[in-house]
Wavefront OBJ file of the C-alpha trace (Angstrom):
o trace
v -10.951 -16.949 -2.382
v -9.848 -14.785 0.335
v -7.505 -15.214 3.143
v -7.901 -13.209 6.459
v -5.976 -13.746 8.982
v -5.533 -11.470 12.265
v -4.098 -13.526 15.530
v -4.423 -10.718 17.716
v -7.686 -10.835 19.626
v -10.484 -8.064 19.787
v -10.861 -5.129 22.154
v -13.479 -2.616 22.681
v -11.779 -0.465 21.035
v -11.094 -2.667 17.839
v -15.103 -2.923 18.021
v -15.969 0.558 18.336
v -13.625 1.578 15.092
v -14.871 -1.679 12.247
v -18.004 -2.029 11.137
v -17.443 -5.755 10.594
v -17.254 -6.766 14.154
v -19.683 -6.782 16.694
v -19.292 -7.024 20.542
v -17.027 -11.069 20.353
v -14.383 -9.289 22.438
v -11.335 -11.842 22.966
v -12.122 -13.313 19.885
v -9.556 -13.443 16.885
v -10.537 -10.772 14.517
v -10.992 -13.110 11.023
v -13.504 -15.604 13.113
v -15.141 -12.905 13.980
v -15.395 -10.685 10.799
v -15.730 -13.101 7.997
v -19.021 -13.954 8.222
v -20.163 -10.322 7.613
v -17.562 -9.904 4.974
v -19.136 -13.422 3.093
v -22.402 -11.450 3.801
v -21.153 -8.287 1.477
v -20.696 -10.311 -1.557
v -22.881 -14.199 -1.336
v -21.257 -14.641 -4.568
v -17.322 -14.674 -3.289
v -16.512 -17.226 -1.219
v -14.879 -16.410 2.155
v -12.533 -18.403 4.212
v -10.258 -17.242 7.518
v -7.222 -19.483 8.527
v -5.156 -19.203 11.350
v -1.821 -21.257 9.870
v 0.997 -19.923 9.113
v 1.633 -18.883 5.957
v 4.535 -21.289 4.476
v 6.000 -22.730 1.543
v 3.419 -24.777 1.255
v 0.352 -23.021 1.506
v 1.240 -20.226 0.034
v 0.610 -20.937 -3.013
v -3.265 -21.555 -2.519
v -2.887 -17.358 -2.982
v -2.902 -15.182 -6.305
v -1.953 -12.388 -3.931
v -1.818 -11.688 0.107
v -1.952 -8.624 1.895
v -0.727 -7.554 5.433
v -2.005 -4.994 7.643
v -0.450 -3.349 10.337
v 2.474 -5.500 10.486
v 6.159 -4.949 12.110
v 9.118 -4.693 9.357
v 9.834 -8.024 9.871
v 6.196 -9.865 9.338
v 6.562 -7.692 6.178
v 10.104 -8.566 5.147
v 9.461 -12.637 5.875
v 5.863 -12.841 3.931
v 7.356 -11.118 0.796
v 10.349 -12.800 0.729
v 8.129 -15.967 0.863
v 5.507 -14.561 -1.579
v 8.442 -13.908 -4.300
v 9.831 -17.103 -4.131
v 6.315 -18.786 -5.440
v 5.483 -16.169 -7.614
v 2.618 -14.493 -5.411
v 2.160 -10.660 -5.463
v 2.567 -9.367 -1.985
v 0.913 -6.024 -0.539
v 2.001 -3.984 3.160
v -0.263 -1.754 4.426
v -0.595 0.554 8.043
v -1.632 3.157 9.382
v -0.585 5.304 12.540
v -3.269 7.480 13.622
v -3.458 10.089 10.677
v -1.021 8.648 8.386
v -0.820 5.423 6.475
v 0.432 3.680 3.840
v 0.545 0.735 0.732
v 3.381 -1.194 -0.534
v 2.942 -3.649 -3.055
v 5.945 -6.027 -5.044
v 4.211 -8.058 -8.501
v 7.244 -9.882 -9.212
v 10.460 -9.260 -11.244
v 8.605 -8.572 -14.186
v 4.667 -7.962 -14.000
v 2.825 -7.896 -17.482
v -0.666 -6.618 -17.397
v -2.864 -4.415 -20.552
v -3.275 -0.990 -20.476
v -4.811 1.596 -23.350
v -2.153 3.285 -25.700
v -0.888 6.822 -23.819
v -2.540 9.637 -25.616
v -0.271 12.501 -26.302
v -0.898 16.271 -27.337
v 0.362 17.875 -30.024
v 1.385 21.461 -29.066
v -1.612 23.175 -31.340
v -4.063 21.128 -29.469
v -3.401 21.917 -26.394
v -5.978 25.314 -26.646
v -8.479 22.072 -27.321
v -8.642 19.028 -24.979
v -10.799 16.633 -27.671
v -8.416 16.835 -30.743
v -5.767 14.329 -29.912
v -3.101 11.944 -31.767
v -2.211 8.876 -29.764
v 0.998 6.623 -30.126
v 1.905 4.670 -32.267
v 0.667 1.778 -31.157
v -2.870 2.921 -30.897
v -2.388 3.812 -34.890
v -1.813 0.203 -35.366
v -5.331 -0.216 -34.014
v -4.705 -2.187 -31.145
v -7.733 -0.988 -28.263
v -5.330 -2.530 -25.437
v -1.155 -2.731 -25.383
v 0.633 -5.219 -23.498
v 2.604 -3.964 -20.890
v 5.785 -4.928 -18.583
v 6.356 -3.110 -14.626
v 9.146 -4.376 -12.189
v 9.239 -4.276 -8.732
v 11.475 -4.540 -5.576
v 11.200 -6.276 -2.444
v 9.665 -4.697 0.897
v 13.174 -4.857 1.811
v 14.408 -2.717 -0.784
v 11.837 0.206 -0.079
v 13.740 1.267 3.369
v 17.559 1.041 1.869
v 16.458 3.025 -1.762
v 16.825 6.962 -2.321
v 13.804 9.205 -2.902
v 13.762 9.989 -6.380
v 12.858 13.485 -6.100
v 13.235 14.704 -2.229
v 11.699 17.675 -2.170
v 8.350 16.609 -3.252
v 8.469 13.807 -0.872
v 5.298 12.912 1.414
v 6.136 13.490 5.068
v 4.746 10.557 5.981
v 7.635 8.139 4.017
v 10.189 9.575 6.876
v 7.833 9.281 9.580
v 7.163 5.296 7.546
v 11.245 5.060 7.610
v 11.623 5.377 11.439
v 9.072 3.423 12.288
v 10.063 0.582 9.910
v 13.745 0.848 11.239
v 11.879 0.323 15.161
v 12.186 3.932 16.076
v 9.637 4.845 18.832
v 7.524 7.296 18.719
v 8.418 10.594 20.619
v 11.902 12.309 20.707
v 13.691 9.381 19.614
v 11.077 9.522 15.692
v 11.552 13.275 16.039
v 15.428 12.864 16.086
v 15.423 10.756 13.561
v 13.131 12.001 10.809
v 15.345 15.335 11.161
v 18.533 13.436 10.308
v 17.291 12.013 7.545
v 15.619 15.395 5.892
v 19.214 16.795 6.951
v 20.781 13.829 4.964
v 18.691 15.018 1.598
v 19.343 18.913 2.258
v 15.489 20.009 3.001
v 15.029 23.366 3.700
v 13.242 23.757 7.243
v 9.435 24.375 5.293
v 10.339 20.549 4.064
v 10.918 19.290 7.570
v 8.654 16.672 8.951
v 5.784 18.736 11.552
v 5.314 18.351 15.204
v 1.800 18.176 14.562
v 2.168 15.451 11.920
v 4.210 13.266 14.841
v 1.871 14.055 17.510
v -0.829 12.795 15.251
v 0.441 8.864 14.923
v -1.818 7.288 17.695
v -5.092 5.634 17.700
v -7.067 3.812 14.855
v -9.163 6.529 12.605
v -12.148 4.512 10.919
v -11.224 7.631 7.365
v -7.998 6.914 7.233
v -8.291 3.255 7.223
v -11.026 3.571 4.391
v -7.813 5.362 2.152
v -5.190 3.079 2.467
v -7.821 0.194 2.031
v -9.315 1.391 -0.591
v -5.765 2.252 -2.353
v -5.302 -1.552 -1.138
v -8.460 -2.574 -2.689
v -7.969 -0.933 -5.804
v -4.633 -2.705 -6.336
v -5.565 -5.522 -5.625
v -8.192 -5.661 -8.354
v -5.781 -4.190 -11.360
v -3.063 -7.245 -10.451
v -5.732 -9.702 -10.530
v -7.332 -8.528 -13.799
v -3.848 -7.679 -14.926
v -5.476 -4.785 -16.265
v -4.328 -1.100 -16.202
v -0.902 0.074 -14.669
v -0.171 -1.332 -11.044
v 0.790 1.368 -8.660
v 4.920 1.591 -8.671
v 4.827 1.218 -5.665
v 4.560 2.680 -2.026
v 1.546 5.041 -1.510
v 1.475 7.735 1.703
v -1.672 9.480 3.020
v -0.980 12.609 5.169
v -4.669 13.009 6.713
v -3.450 15.993 8.444
v -3.132 17.644 4.374
v -5.565 15.054 2.924
v -2.314 14.561 0.387
v -1.850 11.082 -0.883
v 1.104 10.337 -2.871
v 3.051 7.690 -4.515
v 7.247 6.985 -4.359
v 9.024 4.492 -6.675
v 11.120 2.833 -3.884
v 13.214 0.379 -5.586
v 17.200 0.201 -4.624
l 1 2 3 4 5 6 7 8 9 10 11 12 13 14 15 16 17 18 19 20 21 22 23 24 25 26 27 28 29 30 31 32 33 34 35 36 37 38 39 40 41 42 43 44 45 46 47 48 49 50 51 52 53 54 55 56 57 58 59 60 61 62 63 64 65 66 67 68 69 70 71 72 73 74 75 76 77 78 79 80 81 82 83 84 85 86 87 88 89 90 91 92 93 94 95 96 97 98 99 100 101 102 103 104 105 106 107 108 109 110 111 112 113 114 115 116 117 118 119 120 121 122 123 124 125 126 127 128 129 130 131 132 133 134 135 136 137 138 139 140 141 142 143 144 145 146 147 148 149 150 151 152 153 154 155 156 157 158 159 160 161 162 163 164 165 166 167 168 169 170 171 172 173 174 175 176 177 178 179 180 181 182 183 184 185 186 187 188 189 190 191 192 193 194 195 196 197 198 199 200 201 202 203 204 205 206 207 208 209 210 211 212 213 214 215 216 217 218 219 220 221 222 223 224 225 226 227 228 229 230 231 232 233 234 235 236 237 238 239 240 241 242 243 244 245 246 247 248 249 250 251 252 253 254 255 256 257 258 259 260 261 262
């Protein structure tokens, strides 16, 4: 069962950038897209709803993913999900950039294959490995636990190593804090990079800030693919989930993960 909702009416621009839509401008996104989603996999029951999520309805879902929302929407739904043990994902794109955030709760259990550790003498031979004690005990998969924080904390958290942070993080921080594109965003990201004492080479480029408008299909495909991959891991509880925010820079073609938790 999937929940697919968008209250905003479809525009001509949406039809031109989304293969799930036809020439049904004026109707809701969910109403138009869900029949075409159903065709993709007849074995999955697809429904759309228009009601707002509440304490009563949130328990119908195991995972909720919000796309292209506001900070207020993300934080409100995330808090609702946390109260009822529902996994929350937030994602969005701005022109050549995009992000995926996820919160699986304070204690998310999953299984994964044991870590492989190479000994010093095996560095030249990738086929010769020794595995950790858990694998030596004969376990094919081991249970692990990961801790996540809420979306509100992602905007308060400090970067673990700002030298290697994606430029998109600084854009994300500004736009989620209500800074408008243009000179205001330029000033915000400069102030933020200054707070980390980053060199001029690490500053957000003007080219990136000039390419934050519009909905680009390739960027949406990448962000959607990452979100879908994480949902599969969450539902199956197999393999380590992403902790906790993925940023993608379409100009450089590079994506990276930051653990943004207070």
